[in-house]
N, C-alpha and C positions, 0 to 999 in steps of 0.2 A: 489531603492529610488524613491519616487513618482514623477511623471512628473512635477507637479506644482513647486516642489522644484528644480528640474533640471533646469527649465526655469529661476528661480531666480538666480541660481548659474551661468548659462551661461551669463545672463545679467551682472552680477558682473564681470565675466571674461573679458567681452568686454572692461572694463575700467581699466584693469590691466596694469601696466607699463611693458616695455620690457627690463628692466635692471636686474642685479643680485639681489638675495635676498633669503629669507627663507619663506616657506609657512607652515601653520598649518591647518590640517584638523580636524574639530570638529564635535561632534555629537549634537543632539538636546538639550542637557543639558549644552553645552559649554565645555565639556571635550575634551582634545586634544587626537585625535586618532593617528595622524602621523605628523611628522615634516620632511620636506625635503628642500633641497637647489636647486637653479636653476640659471643658467647663464642668462636665459631669463624667467622671471616669467610668463608672459602671455602665452608663448608657452608651458612651462612645466605644468602649472596648467590646461590649456585647454585640454592637452592630456589625462587627467584622465576622461574627460566627453565626449569623442568621442565614438559614438555607436560602431564603428568598432574596438575599441581598442583591440589589440591581447592579452594584458595582462590578460583580463578576462578569457582567455583559458589557457594561459601559466603561469599565476601567480594567482592562485585561492585566495591566501591570500589578494592580492590587490583588487580583485573582492569583497571579503567579506567585506573589509573595506569600499569600495565605497557604499555599501548598507546602511551603517550607517552614511555616511557623510551628514550633514545638513547645514554646513556653513564652511567657511575657512577665514583665515586672512593672511596677508603678512607683512613682515618686509623688507624694501629695504636697501641695503648696497651699498658700492662703488665698491667692487671687489669680485671675486670668492673666494679669500682667506678669506675675512671677512664672506662670506656666509658659508664657511666650518666651521669656528670657531663658528659662531653664531648657526649653526645647532647642533653642538656637545654640546654646552652649554645648549641649550633648551631641547635636548633629555635627557641629564643627569638630568635636573631639573624636567621635566614633566613625564619622563619614559613612553612614549606613548606605547600602546599595540602593535601597528603594526610596531614599529621600532626595528631593531635588531642590528644596528651599534651603535658605541659610548657607549658600555656598560662599557668601560674603556678608558684610554688615549692612546691606541695603535696606533691611527691614527695620532698622533702628536709627533713630536720630539722636544727635548730640547737640548741645548748645556750646558754641565757640565764642569766647570773649577775647578779642584781639588786643593783647596787652601792649603791643608796640605802638598802638595808636594813641594820640593825645586824648581822644574821647573814645574809649573802648565801646564798640557796638556788640550787641548780642545777636548772633546769627545761627541759623540752623544748618548743620552739615551732616553728611552721612559717614564721613571718615575722619579719623583723628590723624593729625600730622605733627611731626616734631618741629613746630614753628614757634615755640615759646608762648603759645596762646594757652588760655585756661579753658578746659573742657568739662562739661557736666553731662552725665548720662551713662549708659544709654537709656533712652526713654522708649517704652514699648508702644505707646499710643500717640502717633504723630498729631492727630486731631486735637487731643487734649493738650499736648505740649504747645501747639500753635496758639490755642486759646489762652493757655497760661502766660505765654510771652506777651500777648496783647494786654492781659490784665496787669502784668508786671510793668508794662510801659505806662499804664494809667497810675499805678500805685507808686512807682519809684521815679518816674520821669526819665527812663533810660532810652537809648537809641537802639532800634532794631536794624535789620539789614537794609531797610529802605531809607534810612536816615542819611542826610548829606549836610552836615553842619558846616558853617562858614565862619572863619575867624575874622574878627573885627579889628579895626585900626588900634583900638585900645587894648588888644590882647584877649578880650572876652570872645565867647563863641555864641553864634546864633544857631540854635538847633534846627528850627524850621522857618521857612519863609512863606508859608501858606496857612490855611485855616487850621492845620493841625496844632499850631502854636496856641490856639485857644481851646481846642477840643481836649488836649491832654492835661490841661489844668496845672501845669508847673511853669515857673519862670523860664522864659524862652532864651534869655541871655544869661550865660553862666560863665564862670571861670573854670579852668581845667580842674582845679582842686574841688570846687563845688560839684562838678559832675562826677568826679571820682568818689565822692561821698555817696552819691546816688548809686553808682555801680557797686560799691561795697555792699550796700544794703541788699541790692538785688542778688548778688552772688551768695550772700549769706542765706537768703531765702531758697535759692536753687540748691545749695548744698544740703539743706535740710530735706528737700524733696528726694534727693538722690539717696539719702541714708535710710529712708523708710523701708525700702526693700531689704537692705542689709539687716536691719533690726528684726524684721519678720523672719527672714531666712535663718538667722542665728537662733531664734527661738525653736524653729523646726529642727535644726541640726542638734541642739542640746536634747530635745525631746527624743529624737531618734537614738542618740547615744545612750540615754537613760534606759530606753527600751531594748538596748543591745542590738539594734538594727544598724550594724556597723557599715554595711555597704551604702545604705541610704544616707547615713550621716556623712560618709566620705564624699558622696556625690554633692550633697548640699555644701559641704566644706569647700569643694572646688568652685562651686558657683559663687560663694561668698568671696573667695579670693579673686575670682575674675571680676566681680563687681567692684571690689576694692581697688583693683588695678585701674579700672575705667574711671574711678572717681578720685584717685589719689591726688590729682592736681588740685582738687577742691580743698584738701586739707592743708595745702601750701598757700592758700589764698590769704593775703593780708593787704593792708592799706599800701605798704611799701611795694608790693608786687605789681601794683597797677602803674607804678612810676618806672620809666626806664632806669634800671638799677645803677646806683652809684656804688660799685663794688669796692672801690678804694675806701669810701667812707665806712662801709660795712666792716671791712677788714680792720680799719683803725679803731672802730668802736669795740670790736671783739678783742683786739689787742689790749685796749684799756680795761675792759671788763675782767679779763683773765689775768691781767698783770704781766703780760708778755713783754720781752725786750724789743720785739719788732712785730709787724703785722704777720699773721700766719699765711704766708704765700702758698705753701703747700699743706694740704690737709688730707687725712685719710680717716675713713669711718668704717667700723665693723658692725655687722648685724648677724644674728643667728636666727635661722628659720627651721621649724620642724612642726610636725603634727603628732603630739603625744610621743615624741621621741623618734618617730619613724621619718625616714628621708631627712635626717639632720644635716643641714648644709649651712654655710656661712658666705657672706659677701664682704668685699672690701671695695669702696669707691674712693677715687682720688680726685681732689679738686685743686686746680691751679689758679691762683689769683681770684678766688671766689667763683670760678666756673667749673662745671663738671669736665673732667678729662677722661672720657670713656675709653680711650685706648689703654689706659692704665688701670681699668677696673679688673678685679680678680674675683673668682668664686672658688669655694672649697667644699669638698666632701669630707666629713669627719672620719678620720681613720683610726684614732686611738681607742675608741670604745663604741659600743652600740647602746643606745638608750636616750634618756632625757636628762641631760645635765648641761645647762647653759654655761656654767662656769668652766667646766672642763673643755667644752667646745671652744669657748672664747680663748682660753689659755692656749689650746692647740693651734688655732689659726693665727693668732698674734705671734706666737713663737715661730711658726713656719714662715710667716711673711718677713719678719725682721732678721731672722737668722739667715735667710736667703739674701736679703739686701746686704747684710754684713759680709757674707762670703763673696758677693759680686762687687764689693767696694762701692755700692751706691748709697747716696745720702738718705737719711731718715727724714720724714716730713717734719714741718715746723709744729704741727699739732695733730694729735691722734684723738679721735672722738669715738667713744664706745656707746652703743645703743644699750642703755641699762643704768642701773644704780651702782651702789657701793660694791656689791658682790661681783658684778661683771668687771668693774674697774680693778678690783683686787686681783681677779683672775688674769687680766691683761698685764698687770704689773708683775705677777708671778712668772709670766712667760719671759719677761726680760731678765728676771733674776736667774731663772733656770738656764738661760742661754748666755749668762754673764755679759749682758748688754746694758748700756746706759740708755734709759728711755728718754725721749723728748717730752715736752709738755703733753700730758695725757689727762683727759677729762671724760666723764660720763654724762649722758643726757637722759634723765629719767622721765618717762613719758607722761606720768599723771599730771604734773605741774610744770613740765619742762625744766626741772631742777638740774643745775649744773653741779656735778660731783667732782671735786678736785682729788687728784691722786697723792698730793703732798700734805694732806691733813687739814687744809684750810676749810672753814665752814662752807656748807653748801650755799649756792647762790641762785636766786630767782630774779631774772631780768624782766623788765616791763614787756608787755605783749608786743609793743611796736618798736622795741629796741632792734636796730639793724643787725647787731651781732647775734642776738637770739634767733632772728629770722634766718640768718645764714646757717646757724647750727641746725635748725629745724630742716632746712633744705637738704643739707648733706645727710642728715639722719634718715629723712624720708627717702632719699635716693638709694641709700644702702638697704633700707627695708624693701623697696621695690625690687632691687637687683637680687636680693636673697630669695624673695618670694617667687620671682620669675624662675630662678634656678630650681627651687623646690618643686614648682609646678611641672617643670620640664622632666624632672626625674620621675615624678608620679605618672606622667603621661607615658614615659617609657615602660614603667612597670605595668601599667594597665594593658599594654600591648603584649605582655608576656603571659603565658599560662602559668598560674601559680604552681601547678603540679610539677612543672619543670624544676622547681627548687627542691623537690623531695627526691633524694638520691635513690630511694628504694623502688622507684617506679621506672620501668622502661617504656618505650613508645607503645608497645602492644597493650600493656596493662593500663596506661593512661587512656588509650582509646577505648578499652573495655569499660573502664569506669564512666567515661563520658557517654558512651553508648547506653549504658545501663541506667544512669541517673538523668541524663539529658542536659544537665547544666551543673556548673560548679555550685550554685546556690543550693540545689537539691542535695548534692553530695555533702555539703557542709551540715545539713540537717540529719544525715544518716547516722545510725548507731553503728557500733562495732560489728554487731551481728549482720546488719544490712550491708555493710561494706564487704563482709566475708562471703556474702551471697554472690558476689561478682566472681566470675571464673578467673582463676589465677591469683586471687587474693586470700592468703591464709590468715590464721588467727594473729600471728605476730605482726605481719604486715598491716593488717587491719587496725590493730591497736596503735602502731606507730603512725599510721596515716591519720587516725582520729586525733591523736595528740598534735600532729603537725597542723591539721586544719583548725583546731581550737586556737593554737598559738598564732597562726597567721590571721585569723579573724580578730583576735584581741588587739593586734597591732594595726588593724585597718584604720 
């Protein structure tokens, strides 16, 4: 690497923080060459640029990478655990040439609770499966997690992977037939209901542990946004959404979810609570997902007899406007969905569920009126207290937390939320792979290359004044002013 560039990087290193975080090594075109984590960012990053570094001899791969490094950027976090999770997420997204770890999820453990078992056990697994089990994690430190599970066995009286309970003639269960029955200090003969109470308490504990990282990362994201560090805020936003996806099943955990579901009973209880003429055999739920109005998308999930029918899931990009308006977005997608069903002569669902309150419900109703369609039963589910909002003017309804009908509504709402967020994340990943300058029509390939050659990275270009942009060959005053405005607008929407 040329000496002038080394001097610039060393000057940048002098201002690095000494806390934990993740660093990204980049080439002159802004491509990510390597992602690493650090307990002390300043010490770790500076070690790459010390002339006597032994790795140039001992690790030729690192030496080859350093010859290409033109710039770097950092993302600060609160703890080493966060750094490890963020490092893995960024490596999987960017797939840097010089990273070899994190090609899969083997470095993280999850806790799996097998809900189909009469006595659900708590097992450690490395991969999540679509097997109707409950998953917690990922957890960055396997040793601490194993120790936590051992403590949970003592505290709550749950079974781990080594448990082999035996059912007795009277229907009760013997958890252990050896000295562990005395060591663990809980009644060894239990009914299935008594054990489920233990499992509920243990799951509630694990759910709180999983949320700790989310709370810390949200604080960091808001702080970055307040400081107008939009790229860092966007990266943290993506990490938060990834963690939410891995822990979303914990938000669905209830007493009823540990029992093999009586879906007929759930549908009957929902029918009674909503005053329907018959159980809602077919249900569809809508959710809107966006980040400050950008990448605004919607999802629709379809349930048949209380079960997800994923073949009939749909997802939508908002076409009628650009910006942040949940009501307009909801009106658009509901109208598109049922106008199409009407044209194709297909039946409407028995129940439509809208993720939101009175405003979103009103927007959905407006879609039916604008398309001259008769709506089926339509309700909203407001998140704060899981309040049911009726579209026909009836007073709002709050069902008990263990009501089967409420649990079914939460299930379909959470599934719609997951589906919308997954689509939103997919669109953002596509956008990240594109060069933002491609969206500015005033630049041809040669001028784009000249800009990147001059500034070295998009981040540096965003900090450039109009005069500095004009200093690039081929960039005149008018083009520089237009480009400056374009970069400001694109950053504000990040």
